[in-house]
Structures are given as structure tokens and as C-alpha cells.
C-alpha positions in Angstrom: -9.0 -8.9 25.2 -8.8 -11.2 22.1 -8.8 -14.8 23.1 -5.9 -17.1 22.2 -8.5 -19.4 20.5 -9.5 -16.6 18.1 -5.9 -15.7 17.3 -5.1 -19.3 16.5 -8.2 -19.8 14.4 -7.8 -16.7 12.3 -4.0 -16.5 12.0 -4.1 -17.8 8.5 -2.2 -17.0 5.3 -4.4 -14.3 3.7 -3.8 -11.5 1.2 -3.6 -7.9 2.2 -6.1 -7.1 -0.6 -4.4 -4.2 -2.3 -6.0 -5.8 -5.4 -8.7 -8.3 -6.3 -8.1 -10.8 -7.7 -4.7 -10.9 -5.9 -1.4 -11.2 -7.8 -1.0 -15.0 -7.5 -4.2 -15.4 -9.6 -2.8 -13.2 -12.4 -1.7 -14.6 -15.8 1.8 -14.6 -17.2 2.5 -13.6 -19.8 -0.1 -11.0 -20.3 -1.2 -10.1 -23.8 0.4 -6.7 -24.2 -1.8 -5.6 -27.1 -4.9 -6.5 -25.1 -3.6 -4.4 -22.2 -2.8 -1.4 -24.4 -6.2 -1.5 -26.1 -8.0 -1.8 -22.7 -5.8 1.0 -21.2 -6.7 3.4 -24.0 -10.4 2.6 -23.6 -10.3 3.3 -19.9 -8.2 6.4 -20.4 -10.9 7.8 -22.7 -13.6 7.1 -20.1 -11.8 8.3 -17.0 -9.1 10.9 -17.7 -11.3 14.0 -18.0 -13.7 12.8 -15.4 -11.3 11.6 -12.6 -7.8 12.2 -13.7 -5.2 9.5 -13.3 -2.8 8.2 -10.6 0.9 7.8 -11.3 3.2 5.5 -9.3 7.0 5.6 -9.8 8.9 2.7 -8.5 12.5 3.7 -7.5 14.1 0.5 -6.4 17.6 1.4 -5.3 18.8 1.2 -1.6 22.3 1.6 -0.3 21.9 -1.2 2.2 19.6 -4.2 2.8 16.9 -3.9 5.4 16.4 -7.6 6.1 12.7 -7.4 7.0 11.8 -5.8 3.6 9.8 -7.8 1.1 9.8 -5.0 -1.6 11.4 -5.3 -5.0 14.7 -3.5 -4.5 18.3 -3.3 -5.8 21.1 -2.8 -3.3 24.0 -0.6 -4.5 26.1 2.3 -3.5 26.8 3.2 -7.1 24.7 6.3 -7.8 25.6 6.3 -11.5 22.5 4.0 -11.8 20.2 7.0 -11.2 20.7 8.5 -14.7 20.2 5.2 -16.6 17.0 4.4 -14.6 15.6 7.9 -15.1 16.0 7.6 -18.8 14.2 4.3 -18.8 11.3 5.7 -16.7 10.9 8.7 -19.2 10.9 6.3 -22.2 8.2 4.2 -20.5 6.1 7.3 -19.8 6.4 8.3 -23.4 5.2 4.8 -24.5 2.1 5.3 -22.3 1.6 8.8 -23.8 1.3 7.2 -27.2 -1.7 5.3 -25.9 -3.4 8.5 -24.6 -5.4 10.5 -27.2 -5.4 13.5 -24.8 -3.1 15.1 -22.3 -3.2 13.1 -19.1 -4.6 14.9 -16.0 -2.6 13.7 -13.0 -4.5 13.6 -9.8 -2.2 11.5 -7.7 1.6 10.9 -7.9 3.6 8.8 -5.5 7.3 7.9 -5.4 7.9 4.5 -3.8 10.7 2.1 -3.5 13.2 1.0 -2.6 14.4 4.3 -1.3 13.2 7.3 -3.5 15.6 9.6 -1.6 18.5 7.4 -2.8 18.2 9.7 -5.9 19.7 13.1 -5.7 17.4 16.1 -5.5 18.7 17.2 -8.9 17.8 13.9 -10.5 14.4 13.8 -8.9 13.7 17.2 -10.2 14.9 16.2 -13.7 12.7 13.1 -13.7 9.6 14.7 -12.4 9.9 17.9 -14.4 10.2 15.8 -17.6 7.1 13.7 -16.7 5.0 16.6 -15.7 5.7 18.7 -18.8 3.7 16.2 -20.8 0.7 16.4 -18.4 -1.8 18.6 -16.7 -2.1 18.7 -13.0 -5.5 18.2 -11.4 -6.5 21.2 -9.1 -7.2 18.6 -6.3 -3.9 16.7 -6.8 -2.0 14.9 -4.1 1.7 14.2 -4.6 3.6 12.1 -2.0 6.8 10.3 -1.6 8.6 7.8 0.8 11.6 9.1 2.5 14.4 7.5 4.6 15.1 9.5 7.7 18.8 8.8 7.3 19.3 10.3 3.8 16.3 12.7 3.2 17.9 16.1 3.1 16.4 19.6 3.2 17.2 19.8 -0.5 15.1 16.7 -1.2 12.2 18.1 0.8 12.4 21.6 -0.8 12.8 20.3 -4.4 9.8 18.0 -4.1 7.8 20.7 -2.3 8.5 23.1 -5.2 7.1 20.4 -7.6 3.8 20.2 -5.7 4.5 17.5 -3.1 2.7 18.0 0.2 2.9 14.6 1.9 5.9 12.6 2.9 6.0 9.2 4.6 9.1 8.4 6.6 10.0 4.8 7.0 10.7 4.7 10.8 9.7 1.0 11.4 11.1 0.9 15.0 13.2 3.1 17.2 14.7 0.3 19.4 18.5 -0.1 18.8 18.4 -3.9 19.3 15.5 -4.3 16.8 17.2 -1.9 14.4 20.4 -4.0 14.6 18.8 -7.3 13.8 16.8 -5.8 10.8 19.9 -3.9 9.6 18.3 -0.5 9.7 20.3 1.6 12.2 18.4 4.9 12.4 18.8 7.2 15.4 15.6 8.8 16.6 17.4 12.1 16.3 17.3 11.7 12.5 13.5 11.1 12.6 13.1 14.3 14.7 15.3 16.3 12.3 13.5 15.3 9.1 10.1 15.8 10.6 11.0 19.3 11.7 12.5 20.1 8.3 9.4 18.9 6.5 7.0 20.9 8.6 9.2 24.1 8.4 9.1 23.8 4.6 5.3 23.5 4.6 4.4 19.8 4.2 0.8 19.4 5.3 1.0 15.7 6.0 4.0 14.1 7.6 3.5 10.4 8.0 5.4 7.6 9.7 5.5 3.9 8.8 5.9 1.6 11.8 6.0 -2.2 11.9 4.9 -4.5 14.7 5.9 -8.2 14.8 9.6 -7.6 14.0 12.3 -9.8 15.6 13.3 -8.9 19.1 10.3 -6.5 19.7 8.8 -6.5 23.2 6.0 -4.7 24.8 8.5 -2.4 26.5 10.4 -1.6 23.4 7.3 -1.1 21.3 5.8 1.3 23.9 8.9 3.4 23.8 8.7 3.6 20.0 5.0 4.5 20.2 5.5 7.2 22.7 8.4 8.7 20.8 6.3 8.6 17.6 3.3 10.3 19.2 5.6 13.0 20.7 6.3 14.1 17.1 2.5 14.1 16.2 2.8 12.6 12.7 -0.4 13.4 10.8 -1.0 9.7 10.1 0.7 6.4 11.0 0.8 3.2 9.0 1.2 0.6 11.7 1.9 -2.4 9.5 2.0 -6.1 10.5 5.3 -7.6 9.7 4.9 -10.0 6.8 7.2 -12.9 7.2 7.6 -14.4 3.7 11.1 -15.9 3.6 10.2 -18.0 0.6 9.9 -14.7 -1.4 12.4 -12.5 0.5 15.8 -13.9 1.0 16.8 -11.3 3.6 14.2 -12.6 6.0 15.9 -16.0 6.0 18.6 -14.4 8.2 16.1 -14.2 11.0 15.9 -16.9 13.7 12.2 -17.6 13.9 12.6 -17.8 17.7 13.2 -14.0 17.7 9.8 -13.3 16.0 7.0 -12.5 18.4 4.4 -15.3 18.5 0.8 -14.5 17.4 -0.5 -13.6 20.9 2.4 -11.2 21.5 2.1 -9.7 18.0 -1.6 -9.0 18.7 -0.6 -7.4 22.0 1.8 -5.1 20.2 -0.9 -4.1 17.8 -3.4 -3.5 20.6 -0.8 -1.4 22.4 -0.4 0.7 19.4 -4.1 1.1 18.8 -4.5 2.1 22.5 -1.8 4.8 22.4 -2.9 6.2 19.1 -6.6 6.4 19.9 -5.8 7.8 23.4 -3.9 10.6 21.8 -6.4 11.7 19.2 -5.8 9.4 16.3 -8.7 7.6 14.6 -8.5 4.0 13.4 -8.9 4.3 9.7 -8.9 0.7 8.8 -6.3 -1.9 7.9 -3.2 -0.8 9.9 -3.8 3.0 9.5 -4.3 5.7 12.1 -4.8 9.5 11.4 -5.4 12.7 13.2 -8.8 14.5 12.5 -6.9 17.2 10.6 -5.5 14.7 8.1 -7.1 14.1 4.7 -7.2 10.4 5.3 -9.3 10.9 8.4 -11.6 13.3 6.6 -12.0 10.9 3.7 -12.8 7.9 5.9 -15.4 9.6 7.9 -16.9 12.0 5.4 -20.6 11.3 5.2 -20.2 8.1 7.2 -23.6 6.6 8.0 -24.6 3.6 10.2 -24.5 0.0 9.3 -24.5 -1.2 5.7 -25.1 2.3 4.3 -22.0 4.0 5.6 -20.2 6.1 2.9 -16.6 7.2 2.6 -14.3 8.9 0.1 -11.6 6.5 1.1 -10.1 4.2 -1.6 -7.5 1.4 -1.5 -5.0 0.5 -4.2 -1.4 -0.7 -4.6 -0.3 2.5 -2.8 -2.4 1.6 0.2 -5.2 3.9 1.4 -5.7 7.0 -0.6 -8.2 9.9 -0.6 -8.2 10.1 -4.4 -10.9 8.5 -6.5 -9.0 8.1 -9.7 -9.6 4.6 -11.1 -6.8 4.5 -13.6 -3.3 4.1 -12.1 -0.1 3.8 -14.2 2.9 2.1 -12.6 6.3 3.1 -14.0 9.5 1.3 -13.3 10.7 -2.3 -12.6 8.0 -4.5 -11.1 5.5 -1.5 -10.9 1.8 -2.4 -11.2 -0.8 -0.6 -13.2 -4.5 -0.7 -12.5 -7.1 0.2 -15.2 -10.1 -0.5 -12.9 -11.0 -3.6 -15.0 -7.5 -4.9 -15.6 -4.1 -5.1 -13.9 -0.6 -5.3 -15.4 2.8 -5.7 -13.7 6.1 -4.8 -15.1 9.1 -7.2 -15.4 10.7 -7.8 -12.0 14.4 -7.6 -12.9 16.1 -4.4 -13.9 17.8 -6.2 -16.8 14.5 -7.4 -18.3 12.8 -4.1 -17.6 15.6 -2.1 -19.5 15.5 -4.6 -22.3 11.8 -4.2 -22.9 11.8 -0.4 -22.7 14.9 0.0 -24.9 13.2 -2.2 -27.5 10.3 0.3 -27.6 7.5 -1.6 -25.9 5.9 -1.6 -22.5 7.6 -3.9 -19.9 4.3 -5.5 -18.8 4.7 -9.2 -18.2 1.9 -10.4 -15.8 -1.6 -9.3 -15.4 -5.3 -10.0 -15.2 -8.5 -8.9 -17.0 -11.5 -8.8 -14.5 -14.8 -10.5 -15.2 -18.1 -9.1 -14.2 -18.0 -11.5 -11.2 -14.6 -10.2 -10.2 -15.8 -6.6 -10.3 -18.7 -7.3 -8.1 -16.7 -9.1 -5.4 -13.9 -6.5 -5.7 -16.4 -3.9 -4.6 -17.3 -5.9 -1.5 -13.6 -6.2 -0.5 -13.0 -2.5 -1.1 -16.1 -1.6 1.0 -15.0 -3.7 3.9 -11.4 -2.4 3.7 -12.4 1.2 3.5 -15.6 1.6 5.5 -16.1 -1.7 7.5 -19.4 -2.4 5.8 -20.9 -3.4 2.5 -24.3 -3.9 0.8 -24.9 -7.0 -1.3 -26.2 -6.9 -4.9 -29.2 -9.3 -5.1 -27.8 -10.5 -8.5 -24.8 -11.9 -6.6 -26.9 -13.9 -4.0 -26.3 -17.4 -5.7 -22.5 -16.9 -5.5 -22.7 -15.4 -2.0 -24.8 -18.3 -0.8 -22.4 -20.8 -2.1 -19.0 -19.2 -1.2 -19.4 -16.3 1.2 -22.3 -16.8 3.5 -21.0 -20.0 5.1 -17.9 -18.1 6.2 -19.9 -15.1 7.3 -22.0 -17.3 9.6 -18.8 -18.5 11.3 -17.4 -14.9 11.5 -20.6 -13.7 13.0 -20.7 -16.5 15.5 -17.2 -15.4 16.6 -18.4 -11.8 17.0 -16.5 -10.3 14.1 -19.5 -8.9 12.2 -23.2 -8.5 11.9 -24.9 -9.5 8.7 -28.0 -10.5 6.8 -28.7 -11.1 3.1 -28.6 -7.4 2.4 -25.1 -6.6 3.7 -22.7 -6.7 6.6 -21.0 -4.5 9.2 -17.8 -5.2 11.1 -17.9 -5.1 14.9 -15.1 -3.5 16.9 -13.6 -7.0 17.3 -13.9 -7.6 13.6 -11.7 -4.6 12.8 -8.8 -6.7 14.1 -9.5 -9.3 11.5 -10.4 -7.3 8.3 -8.3 -9.5 6.1 -10.2 -12.6 7.3 -13.5 -10.9 6.6 -12.4 -9.8 3.1 -11.3 -13.3 2.3 -14.9 -14.5 2.6 -15.5 -12.6 -0.7 -12.3 -13.9 -2.4 -13.9 -16.4 -4.8 -10.5 -17.4 -6.2 -9.3 -18.3 -2.7 -12.6 -20.0 -1.8 -12.6 -22.2 -4.9 -9.0 -23.4 -4.7 -6.6 -22.9 -1.8 -3.1 -22.1 -3.0 -0.8 -25.2 -3.2 2.2 -23.2 -2.0 2.7 -20.7 0.8 1.8 -17.4 -0.9 0.6 -15.0 1.7 1.8 -13.8 5.1 -0.1 -14.8 8.2 -3.0 -12.4 9.0 -2.0 -11.8 12.6 
């Protein structure tokens, strides 16, 4: 049992570390020509060796889920599909001009918003156009996010025929009262139906997204959702902590904070989930993820895993969350999409109007970004190691910075039983796996040097 004192001590605003440095430290505006030059250099280094990842942000939803902090556009007007597809294709062609060779796509993900807002015909048109200008890596992984209420057999078959083998369904919670307050009415029968359809078509990884910490959740309601979820045996589950950021997400301002579970209850909900998942054959992959031994995420996490600081893994973490692919270069297409060149980040404009304006004027829509220093690259590795394998080894060249910024916090974390460490590296304890974000923050030099003046991140618990 985690003590109330530890919960209170470590329930702090901390990033989720899908990037380092984190987005609040990025610069705006980014120098577009600098990004384009750096992108081409990285493409020449990485394309033939690793291939690239491609993320398509499809922002439209027919209704607002009030818990959601994603960049989305609410509309029931499906004529927006064609205009948006044309912009995505134009943006892709702008990137193709920066690639001296044909891109080798290793990973492709459709996120949102609601990708299944788009008709199967339009998704086929979009993806067929993009893929005709590329080669597909023999070890590729294509995935998409589907809404159980509007994902049809035609969606699943169309994307399967294009090479998709993984689908993540946004379940969130099955309790009617919780669904009502978050404005996501989604009968469990719909989840059962789309899960069965996906498996019958041949999808090899059917995943569920669940959220703990939503308003009105209780131990009893969460247990029902967990048992219903496990009864369908999803290959992996993303069991996310609800991020309450009403200063960024206006929909969350509709919640009465009295309806949100306090930190102690929220941790109980997480521990209940972890108990049921691990008792039913799922392994704890890391930050909020569980997977069956047959799933690629499990195989990647535990492939060649060693003991202590030397543990290895094929697991990687980026803006799409945990992935089994090792491609360093990721292109984000669409409004607010983020690209990652390994040594630099660039984010597109956040409004559809500004995004269209940039693309229609014939230049990339990048507006915000960051070029990593050597120091950033070193500490990014420590954060990735901790996120992906729960251990890391220190580079002796970093010891002066580690001594100044990281080791003082490691001493406190070790005293509280969250990790074991010495000057060569660290390893999380079982208790520490509940506080991965806190441990990662010890290596966030930007956070250590200057605490943000405004509320930027969600609470860690």
C-alpha cells in the first residue's frame, strides 16, 4: 500500500515525457529553413537504415468528450474531410521535396480527434495517395485510433487492406454515469462488436484505451469496467491517468472538481487496474501500459532484458506513446502535429485556418520547435531509458551536471524507496514504477533550473 504521505509528496505537476525537452521549453516561431535543412540531413542519415515514422493528425469529432485535452475540431459537417485530405497531401508533397530518396515508411499512425470520423473511402484515398510516393518497410507497423461508436466493418477492412494490423479503441470507461458526465455515451455492446469485427478481419493487436481519475469514478464502477475489458482480452491496454488541465482544455471546465477522485482514490483506481491486469496475464510495460505476452509491445519491452542498470529493450517512446519501432525520424502531418528528427522537434500551427493558410501558400506549417543541444541529447537518453526499461546507466562525462541537478533528487527518491542508484546508474523499484514521471523529472534540467511560472503540466498522480 502506498502511503498518503508519498502520494501527497509526489503528486506534483510533471510532464509525461513524450519528448525532452518538453513542449513548454520550445521556441516560437521556429526557423523554418533551419528545420528543413536539419530534416534533410537526418533523412539522409536515417531513412535507408531505419525507415521513418509517419503520424497523421485527423482532428474532427462529431461531439465533444469533455475530458479530452487533444487538439480537435467539433463538427457534424463531413464535407470538411475532402478539404483536409487535400491539405495533408500537399503537406506530404512539401516534405517529399526535402527527401533526396524515396521515404521508407516503417511506422504509420492515424490519431485524432477521431480518425474514423472520415469515411472508409476518404481514408483509402488519403493513404493510397501518401503511400504511392513511398516504400513500405518489411517490418512495418500501421495503426489507428477508432471510436467504438462509429468504426464500421468497412473502416476496419479498408485499413486492413492497406496494411494496418493494430487498432486502438478509445473505451475510457464503461460506466453510464461516468460516460454521461464526460459526454461519451458508448454502450459496452459497441465495444464488443468492434472488437469481434477487428479480430475476424485479422487484426493482430486490438488495444483499448482506459482512463482512471475521471469524474464520478468509484472503486466499484472501475472494477466493472476492468472486468468487462479483461473479458474481451485486448492485446494491450493503455490505462491512462486523467490529466486535468482546465487552463488548456475548456471542456474540462464543465467538471465540478468535487466529482474528481482525490489523489488517494485515484491511486487506488490505478492499483486496482494493475492488480486485475497482472492477475490475468498482462505485464506492466511501463508508464500506464499493460500487454499480453503475445503482443509486440510485451516482446519489445522484455526482449533481452537484463538485471539492474544493464537491462536492454527494443521499446521506444515518442509522441505516439510506446512503440516497438526504432525509427528516429517521425513526420507529423496535419494541424498541431509534431515532427521529431531525433535532434530537433517541430510542431504545426494549432488552428485549422492557420494550418490551411501555410500549406496553401506552399510552405510547411511548422510554427514552434526546438533544436537539441548535446546536453539535451544526453539527458533525453536517461529519460527514455527510465520510461522504457526502468533503468539507466550514466555517462561519466555527465557527472558534473548529474551531481548538480539530478543526484540531490535521486537521494530523496532512493530514501523514499522509489529506486536504487549509484554514480554508474539507477534502477526503479516496484514502488518506483508508480512514480516514473517523478523519477524522469530528476533528469529534466530545464525543469530543475527554472520551475514554470504558470500551471503547465497535469498532476503526476
